C-alpha positions, 0 to 999 in steps of 0.5 A, spaced: 536 217 514 537 217 507 534 223 503 533 224 496 532 230 492 529 232 486 535 233 481 535 226 478 530 222 474 526 217 478 530 211 475 536 214 478 532 215 485 531 207 484 538 206 483 541 210 488 536 207 493 538 200 491 546 202 492 545 205 498 540 201 502 542 195 506 537 189 506 532 191 511 525 194 512 524 202 511 519 207 513 519 212 506 516 218 506 514 221 499 515 229 499 510 231 505 504 227 503 505 220 503 508 214 507 509 207 506 514 201 508 520 200 503 523 193 503 530 191 500 531 184 499 537 182 495 538 187 490 530 188 489 526 194 492 519 192 494 514 197 497 507 196 500 501 200 498 494 201 500 490 205 496 486 210 499 479 207 498 482 200 499 483 195 505 488 191 501 495 192 501 499 190 495 507 189 495 510 190 489 517 192 486 518 199 486 518 199 478 511 196 478 508 202 482 506 208 478 505 213 483 513 212 486 515 216 480 510 222 482 514 225 487 520 229 488 523 228 495 524 221 498 525 220 506 528 213 508 529 211 515 531 204 517 526 200 521 529 193 522 535 190 519 534 184 524 536 178 519 532 172 523 526 177 522 527 179 515 528 171 513 521 170 516 
């Protein structure tokens, strides 16, 4: 598990995640209030997001998701690094 605390700006959080995480799918907890799936593909990070009033799930780069920087603590747990699964 990777835990990132609130002592650094959001841009540094994203940079740290990009540097420390291997290609794969992760479960990410934001503080104690929100969870999502994080995907590391090549050098980019993507987040799945479903709004509380929507049934549509969006996958976008973390830099494009405004709420990503509203949190001060991130918990990241690997779910899969299976290469053939990730390629599909």
